[in-house]
FIKE-257464 format. One record per residue: z, y, x of N, C-alpha, C, O in turn; residue in one letter. Coordinates in steps of 0.05 Angstrom, whole numbers, padded with zeros to 5 digits, always signed. Layout:
% FIKE-257464
ZYXZYXZYXZYXA...
% end
This chain:
% FIKE-257464
+00169-00477-00128+00165-00463-00102+00138-00449-00102+00119-00462-00111M+00136-00425-00093+00111-00410-00092+00094-00419-00069+00103-00423-00047T+00069-00424-00075+00050-00432-00054+00044-00410-00035+00043-00386-00043A+00040-00417-00010+00033-00398+00010+00003-00392+00009-00013-00411+00011N-00006-00367+00005-00034-00361+00003-00050-00369+00027-00074-00373+00025P-00037-00372+00050-00052-00379+00074-00061-00408+00074-00078-00416+00090F-00050-00424+00055-00058-00452+00053-00082-00457+00036-00090-00480+00033H-00094-00436+00025-00118-00440+00009-00141-00450+00026-00145-00441+00048A-00157-00469+00015-00180-00479+00031-00201-00457+00034-00206-00442+00016P-00213-00457+00058-00233-00436+00064-00261-00448+00066-00264-00470+00075L-00280-00432+00058-00308-00440+00060-00320-00433+00086-00306-00422+00104G-00346-00438+00090-00358-00433+00116-00362-00404+00121-00366-00396+00144R-00362-00387+00100-00365-00358+00104-00338-00344+00110-00338-00320+00114D-00317-00359+00110-00290-00347+00113-00287-00332+00139-00275-00310+00140A-00299-00344+00161-00296-00331+00187-00309-00303+00187-00298-00284+00198G-00333-00301+00176-00347-00276+00175-00332-00255+00159-00329-00232+00166S-00321-00265+00136-00306-00246+00119-00281-00237+00133-00274-00214+00132L-00267-00255+00146-00242-00248+00160-00248-00228+00182-00232-00209+00186L-00270-00232+00197-00277-00212+00218-00282-00185+00205-00274-00164+00216V-00297-00185+00183-00302-00159+00169-00277-00146+00160-00274-00121+00163G-00258-00161+00149-00232-00149+00140-00217-00137+00164-00206-00115+00162L-00216-00152+00185-00202-00143+00209-00214-00117+00220-00200-00098+00227V-00240-00116+00220-00254-00091+00230-00249-00068+00211-00243-00046+00220C-00250-00072+00185-00244-00051+00166-00216-00041+00168-00211-00017+00168L-00197-00059+00170-00169-00051+00173-00165-00036+00199-00150-00016+00200I-00177-00045+00221-00174-00032+00246-00185-00003+00246-00173+00015+00256A-00209+00000+00234-00221+00027+00231-00203+00045+00215-00199+00069+00222V-00191+00034+00193-00173+00050+00177-00149+00060+00193-00141+00083+00190A-00137+00042+00208-00114+00049+00224-00121+00070+00246-00106+00088+00251W-00144+00066+00258-00153+00085+00279-00156+00113+00267-00148+00133+00278I-00168+00114+00243-00172+00140+00229-00145+00153+00223-00141+00177+00227Y-00125+00137+00214-00099+00148+00207-00084+00158+00232-00073+00180+00233L-00085+00142+00253-00071+00149+00278-00084+00173+00292-00071+00186+00308L-00109+00178+00286-00123+00201+00297-00117+00227+00282-00127+00248+00289A-00102+00225+00260-00094+00248+00245-00107+00251+00218-00102+00270+00203G-00125+00232+00211-00137+00230+00184-00153+00256+00177-00157+00261+00153A-00161+00271+00197-00177+00295+00191-00161+00318+00179-00173+00338+00170G-00134+00315+00178-00118+00337+00166-00109+00356+00188-00089+00351+00202L-00124+00377+00192-00118+00396+00213-00092+00411+00207-00092+00427+00188G-00071+00406+00222-00046+00420+00218-00044+00445+00235-00048+00444+00260M-00039+00467+00223-00037+00492+00238-00009+00494+00251+00011+00483+00241E-00008+00508+00273+00017+00512+00288+00026+00541+00287+00009+00559+00290Q+00052+00545+00282+00063+00572+00282+00083+00575+00305+00100+00558+00309M+00080+00596+00321+00097+00601+00343+00124+00613+00333+00124+00634+00321D+00146+00598+00337+00172+00606+00328+00187+00621+00349+00211+00628+00345M+00174+00626+00372+00188+00641+00394+00201+00621+00412+00210+00600+00404G+00204+00630+00437+00217+00613+00457+00201+00587+00463+00213+00568+00473G+00175+00588+00458+00159+00564+00464+00161+00543+00443+00149+00521+00446G+00174+00548+00420+00177+00529+00399+00154+00532+00379+00147+00554+00370N+00142+00510+00372+00119+00509+00353+00127+00493+00328+00141+00473+00331L+00119+00503+00305+00124+00489+00280+00098+00483+00266+00081+00501+00264M+00095+00458+00257+00070+00451+00243+00070+00464+00215+00090+00463+00201L+00047+00474+00207+00044+00487+00181+00021+00472+00166+00000+00468+00177M+00026+00465+00141+00005+00452+00126-00016+00472+00117-00009+00495+00110Q-00041+00465+00118-00062+00483+00109-00059+00490+00079-00045+00476+00064P-00072+00511+00071-00072+00519+00043-00086+00498+00026-00106+00486+00035E-00075+00493+00002-00087+00473-00016-00112+00484-00029-00111+00499-00049W-00135+00477-00018-00161+00484-00029-00173+00457-00040-00162+00436-00035T-00195+00459-00053-00208+00435-00063-00216+00417-00040-00215+00392-00042S-00225+00429-00018-00233+00413+00006-00209+00399+00018-00210+00375+00025T-00186+00413+00020-00162+00401+00031-00152+00379+00013-00143+00358+00022Y-00153+00383-00013-00144+00363-00032-00161+00338-00030-00150+00316-00031A-00187+00341-00026-00205+00318-00022-00197+00303+00004-00198+00279+00004A-00191+00318+00025-00183+00305+00050-00157+00290+00047-00153+00268+00057L-00138+00301+00031-00112+00288+00027-00117+00262+00011-00106+00241+00017V-00134+00264-00010-00140+00240-00026-00153+00219-00008-00146+00195-00009F-00172+00227+00009-00185+00208+00027-00165+00196+00046-00167+00172+00052F-00146+00212+00055-00125+00201+00073-00109+00179+00059-00104+00158+00070M-00101+00185+00034-00086+00165+00019-00102+00140+00014-00091+00118+00017W-00128+00143+00007-00144+00120+00002-00147+00102+00027-00145+00078+00026A-00152+00115+00050-00154+00100+00075-00128+00088+00082-00127+00065+00093I-00106+00102+00077-00079+00091+00083-00074+00066+00066-00062+00047+00077M-00083+00065+00041-00079+00042+00025-00095+00018+00035-00087-00005+00034M-00119+00024+00045-00136+00003+00057-00121-00009+00082-00120-00033+00085V-00111+00009+00099-00098+00000+00123-00072-00015+00118-00066-00035+00131A-00057-00006+00098-00030-00018+00093-00030-00041+00074-00014-00059+00076M-00049-00042+00055-00049-00062+00034-00068-00085+00038-00063-00107+00029M-00091-00080+00051-00111-00102+00055-00100-00125+00071-00107-00148+00065L-00083-00121+00092-00073-00144+00106-00059-00164+00088-00062-00188+00091P-00042-00154+00070-00027-00173+00053-00045-00184+00030-00038-00204+00018S-00068-00171+00025-00086-00181+00005-00107-00200+00016-00120-00214+00001A-00109-00201+00043-00129-00218+00056-00128-00247+00048-00148-00260+00042A-00104-00259+00047-00102-00288+00038-00114-00292+00010-00128-00312+00006P-00108-00274-00009-00119-00277-00036-00150-00275-00035-00164-00290-00050A-00160-00256-00019-00189-00253-00018-00202-00278-00006-00223-00287-00014I-00189-00290+00014-00199-00314+00027-00198-00338+00008-00214-00356+00009L-00178-00338-00011-00177-00359-00031-00202-00359-00048-00213-00379-00055Q-00211-00335-00055-00234-00332-00073-00259-00343-00059-00275-00357-00071V-00262-00337-00033-00286-00346-00019-00285-00376-00014-00305-00389-00009I-00261-00388-00015-00258-00416-00009-00259-00435-00033-00253-00458-00030G-00267-00424-00056-00269-00441-00080-00297-00440-00093-00301-00426-00113R-00316-00454-00081-00343-00453-00091-00346-00463-00119-00365-00455-00133P-00329-00482-00128-00331-00493-00155-00322-00473-00177-00327-00478-00200D-00308-00451-00169-00298-00432-00188-00313-00406-00187-00306-00387-00201E-00334-00404-00170-00349-00379-00168-00371-00379-00189-00380-00400-00199R-00381-00355-00196-00404-00353-00215-00428-00367-00203-00432-00368-00179P-00444-00379-00220-00468-00393-00211-00487-00374-00197-00494-00352-00207E-00496-00381-00174-00515-00365-00158-00502-00344-00141-00516-00330-00126G-00475-00341-00142-00461-00321-00126-00449-00335-00101-00435-00355-00104M-00454-00324-00078-00443-00334-00053-00413-00328-00051-00402-00312-00066G-00401-00341-00031-00372-00337-00027-00365-00309-00020-00345-00298-00030G-00380-00297-00002-00375-00269+00007-00378-00250-00017-00363-00231-00020I-00399-00254-00033-00403-00237-00056-00380-00238-00075-00371-00217-00085G-00370-00262-00081-00347-00265-00099-00322-00251-00087-00307-00238-00101A-00318-00255-00061-00295-00243-00048-00297-00212-00049-00276-00199-00053A-00321-00201-00045-00324-00172-00046-00319-00162-00074-00308-00140-00077L-00327-00176-00095-00321-00168-00122-00290-00167-00127-00280-00148-00138H-00277-00187-00117-00248-00188-00120-00235-00165-00104-00217-00152-00115F-00243-00161-00080-00232-00139-00063-00237-00112-00076-00220-00094-00075A-00261-00108-00088-00267-00083-00101-00248-00078-00124-00239-00055-00128A-00243-00099-00140-00224-00095-00162-00196-00089-00152-00183-00071-00163G-00187-00103-00131-00161-00098-00120-00158-00069-00110-00139-00055-00115Y-00178-00060-00095-00177-00033-00083-00180-00011-00104-00171+00011-00100L-00193-00018-00127-00196+00002-00148-00168+00011-00157-00164+00035-00163T-00149-00007-00159-00122+00000-00167-00109+00018-00147-00096+00037-00155I-00113+00012-00122-00100+00029-00101-00114+00055-00097-00102+00075-00088W-00139+00057-00104-00153+00083-00104-00141+00100-00126-00137+00124-00122I-00136+00088-00149-00123+00103-00171-00095+00112-00162-00087+00135-00169G-00080+00095-00148-00054+00104-00138-00057+00127-00118-00040+00145-00118F-00079+00128-00103-00084+00149-00084-00087+00176-00098-00079+00197-00088S-00100+00175-00121-00103+00200-00137-00076+00210-00146-00070+00234-00143V-00059+00192-00156-00032+00200-00165-00015+00210-00141-00001+00230-00144A-00018+00197-00118-00003+00205-00094-00012+00233-00085+00005+00248-00075A-00037+00238-00087-00047+00265-00079-00035+00287-00097-00027+00308-00087T-00034+00282-00123-00022+00301-00141+00008+00304-00135+00018+00326-00136F+00021+00282-00129+00050+00284-00122+00054+00300-00097+00072+00317-00096L+00037+00296-00077+00040+00311-00052+00035+00341-00057+00048+00358-00046Q+00015+00347-00074+00009+00374-00081+00033+00387-00095+00040+00410-00089W+00046+00372-00113+00069+00383-00128+00092+00388-00109+00105+00409-00111A+00097+00370-00091+00120+00373-00072+00114+00396-00053+00132+00412-00047L+00089+00398-00044+00081+00420-00026+00083+00447-00040+00092+00466-00028S+00074+00448-00065+00075+00473-00080+00104+00483-00085+00109+00507-00086S+00122+00463-00087+00150+00470-00091+00164+00475-00064+00189+00478-00064A+00149+00475-00042+00160+00480-00015+00181+00459-00008+00201+00465+00004D+00176+00434-00016+00195+00412-00010+00186+00395+00013+00201+00376+00021L+00162+00400+00024+00152+00384+00046+00153+00400+00072+00146+00424+00073L+00160+00386+00094+00161+00399+00120+00133+00397+00132+00114+00387+00120S+00131+00407+00157+00105+00406+00171+00095+00378+00176+00071+00374+00179G+00114+00359+00177+00107+00331+00181+00102+00316+00155+00098+00292+00154T+00101+00332+00133+00096+00321+00106+00118+00302+00098+00113+00281+00086M+00143+00309+00105+00166+00294+00096+00184+00313+00079+00183+00337+00083A+00199+00301+00060+00216+00317+00043+00237+00330+00061+00252+00317+00076I+00239+00357+00059+00257+00372+00076+00285+00373+00066+00304+00378+00082R+00290+00368+00040+00316+00369+00029+00330+00342+00032+00321+00322+00021D+00353+00342+00047+00366+00317+00053+00376+00302+00028+00375+00278+00026G+00385+00317+00008+00396+00305-00016+00373+00292-00033+00377+00270-00043M+00351+00305-00035+00328+00294-00049+00318+00269-00035+00311+00249-00048I+00316+00270-00009+00307+00247+00007+00326+00223+00003+00318+00200+00000A+00353+00229+00003+00372+00208-00001+00370+00195-00029+00372+00171-00032A+00366+00212-00049+00362+00202-00076+00337+00185-00079+00337+00165-00093L+00316+00193-00065+00291+00177-00065+00296+00150-00053+00287+00129-00064L+00309+00149-00030+00315+00123-00017+00332+00106-00035+00327+00082-00037V+00352+00118-00047+00370+00103-00065+00354+00092-00089+00358+00069-00097L+00337+00108-00100+00321+00100-00123+00302+00077-00116+00299+00058-00132A+00290+00079-00093+00272+00057-00084+00287+00031-00080+00278+00010-00089V+00311+00033-00068+00328+00009-00065+00336-00003-00091+00335-00028-00094G+00343+00013-00111+00350+00003-00137+00327-00010-00151+00329-00030-00165L+00303+00003-00148+00279-00009-00161+00273-00036-00150+00264-00054-00164F+00278-00040-00124+00273-00066-00111+00289-00089-00125+00283-00112-00122Q+00311-00081-00139+00328-00101-00151+00322-00105-00181+00334-00122-00194L+00302-00091-00192+00296-00093-00220+00280-00118-00227+00266-00128-00210T+00281-00127-00252+00264-00149-00261+00234-00144-00257+00219-00162-00251P+00226-00119-00262+00198-00112-00258+00189-00118-00230+00167-00130-00226L+00204-00110-00210+00198-00115-00182+00196-00145-00177+00177-00154-00164K+00216-00160-00187+00216-00188-00182+00192-00202-00194+00180-00220-00182R+00185-00194-00219+00163-00206-00233+00137-00201-00219+00120-00219-00214T+00132-00175-00211+00108-00168-00197+00106-00182-00170+00084-00190-00162C+00128-00184-00156+00128-00197-00130+00121-00227-00133+00106-00238-00118L+00133-00239-00154+00127-00268-00159+00097-00272-00165+00086-00291-00155R+00085-00254-00180+00057-00257-00186+00040-00252-00161+00019-00266-00158R+00048-00234-00144+00034-00229-00119+00034-00254-00101+00015-00258-00086C+00055-00269-00103+00058-00292-00085+00045-00318-00096+00045-00338-00082R+00036-00317-00121+00023-00340-00133-00006-00343-00123-00019-00323-00117L-00016-00368-00121-00044-00371-00113-00063-00359-00134-00056-00358-00158P-00086-00350-00125-00105-00337-00143-00119-00359-00159-00127-00380-00148V-00122-00354-00185-00137-00372-00202-00164-00358-00209-00164-00338-00223R-00186-00369-00199-00211-00355-00201-00224-00359-00229-00242-00343-00236C-00217-00378-00243-00230-00382-00269-00218-00406-00283-00202-00421-00272G-00226-00410-00308-00217-00433-00324-00240-00442-00342-00261-00428-00343S-00236-00464-00355-00258-00475-00371-00266-00457-00394-00289-00456-00402E-00246-00442-00405-00251-00425-00428-00257-00396-00420-00258-00379-00437D-00260-00391-00395-00265-00364-00385-00291-00363-00370-00295-00378-00351Q-00310-00345-00379-00336-00344-00365-00333-00335-00336-00317-00318-00330P-00348-00348-00319-00347-00342-00290-00369-00323-00284-00393-00330-00286R-00363-00298-00277-00383-00278-00272-00371-00259-00251-00347-00260-00245S-00389-00243-00239-00379-00223-00220-00359-00204-00232-00340-00197-00220G-00364-00197-00257-00346-00178-00271-00318-00192-00276-00298-00179-00274R-00319-00218-00282-00293-00232-00286-00277-00233-00260-00253-00230-00260A-00290-00237-00237-00276-00238-00212-00266-00210-00205-00244-00207-00194I-00282-00189-00211-00273-00162-00207-00248-00156-00223-00229-00143-00214W-00247-00166-00249-00223-00162-00265-00200-00178-00254-00177-00169-00256R-00205-00201-00242-00184-00216-00229-00172-00200-00206-00148-00200-00202L-00190-00186-00191-00180-00169-00169-00163-00146-00180-00143-00138-00169G-00172-00135-00203-00157-00114-00216-00129-00124-00224-00109-00110-00219L-00128-00148-00235-00102-00159-00243-00084-00163-00219-00060-00157-00221R-00095-00173-00197-00079-00177-00173-00070-00150-00162-00047-00147-00153D-00087-00130-00164-00080-00103-00155-00058-00091-00171-00041-00077-00161G-00058-00095-00198-00037-00085-00215-00010-00097-00208+00010-00083-00206V-00010-00124-00203+00015-00137-00195+00025-00126-00169+00049-00122-00165S+00006-00122-00150+00013-00111-00124+00023-00083-00126+00043-00075-00113C+00011-00067-00143+00020-00039-00148+00049-00039-00159+00066-00024-00149L+00054-00056-00179+00080-00057-00190+00101-00066-00170+00124-00059-00172G+00092-00082-00151+00111-00092-00130+00116-00072-00108+00138-00070-00098C+00095-00056-00101+00097-00040-00076+00096-00010-00079+00100+00004-00059C+00092+00001-00103+00088+00030-00105+00113+00045-00096+00111+00066-00083W+00137+00034-00102+00161+00048-00094+00164+00050-00063+00173+00070-00053A+00157+00028-00050+00158+00028-00021+00140+00049-00009+00147+00061+00012L+00117+00054-00021+00099+00075-00012+00112+00103-00013+00106+00120+00003M+00130+00107-00032+00143+00133-00035+00161+00139-00011+00168+00162-00006C+00169+00118+00003+00186+00122+00027+00171+00138+00049+00183+00149+00067L+00144+00139+00047+00129+00155+00066+00136+00184+00064+00134+00199+00084L+00145+00193+00041+00153+00221+00038+00180+00226+00051+00189+00249+00054F+00194+00205+00058+00220+00207+00072+00216+00209+00102+00227+00226+00116V+00199+00191+00113+00194+00191+00141+00172+00208+00151+00169+00214+00175G+00155+00218+00133+00132+00234+00140+00107+00219+00136+00104+00196+00145G+00088+00230+00121+00064+00216+00113+00047+00206+00136+00034+00185+00135L+00047+00221+00158+00030+00213+00181+00047+00202+00204+00038+00201+00227M+00071+00193+00198+00088+00181+00218+00079+00152+00222+00083+00135+00204N+00067+00145+00245+00056+00118+00248+00077+00096+00247+00071+00074+00238P+00102+00102+00255+00123+00081+00255+00130+00074+00226+00135+00051+00220F+00131+00094+00208+00137+00089+00181+00114+00074+00167+00118+00056+00151W+00089+00082+00173+00066+00069+00161+00066+00039+00169+00062+00022+00152M+00069+00034+00195+00068+00006+00204+00092-00009+00193+00089-00032+00185V+00116+00003+00193+00139-00010+00183+00137-00018+00153+00144-00040+00146G+00127+00000+00137+00124-00006+00108+00102-00027+00104+00105-00044+00087I+00080-00025+00119+00059-00045+00117+00069-00073+00124+00062-00092+00111A+00086-00075+00145+00098-00100+00153+00117-00110+00131+00117-00134+00125L+00132-00092+00120+00151-00099+00098+00135-00112+00075+00143-00133+00065W+00114-00099+00067+00097-00109+00045+00086-00136+00052+00086-00154+00035V+00076-00139+00076+00064-00165+00085+00085-00187+00084+00079-00209+00074F+00109-00182+00094+00130-00202+00094+00138-00210+00065+00140-00233+00059V+00141-00190+00048+00149-00195+00020+00128-00213+00006+00135-00232-00008E+00103-00207+00010+00082-00220-00005+00073-00247+00007+00063-00264-00008K+00075-00250+00033+00062-00272+00046+00081-00293+00057+00077-00317+00053I+00102-00285+00071+00120-00304+00084+00136-00320+00064+00142-00310+00043L+00143-00345+00071+00158-00362+00053+00184-00351+00042+00191-00355+00019P+00198-00336+00059+00224-00324+00051+00221-00295+00044+00241-00280+00046Q+00197-00287+00036+00193-00259+00030+00210-00248+00007+00218-00225+00008G+00216-00264-00013+00232-00255-00035+00260-00249-00026+00273-00230-00035D+00271-00265-00008+00298-00260+00003+00298-00235+00021+00317-00219+00020R+00277-00232+00036+00275-00208+00053+00274-00183+00035+00286-00162+00042V+00260-00185+00013+00259-00162-00006+00287-00154-00016+00293-00131-00018S+00304-00174-00022+00331-00169-00032+00348-00157-00009+00363-00138-00014L+00345-00167+00015+00360-00156+00037+00351-00127+00043+00368-00110+00048L+00325-00122+00041+00315-00095+00045+00326-00076+00024+00332-00053+00029G+00327-00086-00001+00338-00070-00023+00366-00062-00018+00374-00039-00022A+00382-00081-00009+00410-00076-00003+00413-00055+00019+00430-00037+00018A+00395-00057+00040+00396-00038+00061+00388-00010+00052+00401+00010+00060G+00368-00008+00034+00360+00018+00024+00382+00031+00007+00387+00055+00009L+00395+00015-00010+00416+00025-00027+00439+00035-00009+00450+00057-00014V+00446+00020+00011+00468+00028+00029+00460+00054+00044+00477+00072+00046A+00436+00055+00054+00427+00078+00069+00425+00102+00051+00435+00124+00058W+00413+00099+00027+00411+00122+00009+00438+00131-00001+00442+00156-00002G+00456+00113-00006+00483+00121-00015+00498+00136+00007+00511+00156+00001G+00497+00126+00031+00510+00139+00053+00499+00167+00059+00513+00186+00063A+00472+00168+00058+00459+00194+00063+00465+00214+00041+00468+00238+00046S+00467+00204+00016+00474+00222-00006+00502+00233-00003+00508+00256-00009L+00521+00215+00005+00548+00223+00009+00551+00244+00031+00566+00264+00028A+00535+00241+00052+00536+00260+00074+00524+00287+00065+00534+00308+00071I+00502+00285+00049+00489+00310+00039+00507+00325+00021+00508+00350+00021A+00522+00311+00004+00540+00324-00015+00563+00338+00000+00571+00360-00007V+00574+00324+00020+00596+00335+00035+00586+00359+00052+00602+00371+00067V
% end
């Protein structure tokens, strides 16, 4: 049976760290809900109808898109990573000598977020490619129903693969901060965060692609996917929820594809 990360013992600095994480996550969500600084132009279609138009892809706009993705990953992924970060702060016997609990936790969080920052770079390039091919609507969602249906179907099928199951299982395991034959250092804890981030990426990257179906700045889709990730990684029955969600995606994608073909 997989241990629940919330059961890890916490040190005296855990409260301060938890408050800091909550504040960081809250600021990230506020930024996203405020539009993430992506100024969308409006085109008058006549009759009082307005259509959102994406700005031209310049280096400045690309940087804003990357920043949006990076902040989005902080908002969506840090909540489910918080228990693992708290585990690091709660194990003084496994921390590097002379390093406080908050310092060790920050090293771990930095390693974890490094992986998702890398994902943000890839997501920015993907968004640019889709936009250049005129496949994104003004809400930054895939405008072609058949492509969107294929994407949903592909995500659902990926949820059933051994890779997904393995990565999810690793995400749900308690963090091991060190061993007798492994040097305990800030760099080692940072690498531990990297390792946890890689497992999390392998588990969740496909779900992030669903943002291109509902619209990148659609708050309901962002919150829904963030909750899905949290349930999968944290709750006791998360693995079963993952399988049920996969079945739902396959059914939805298959039905949408059949409608698009007809």
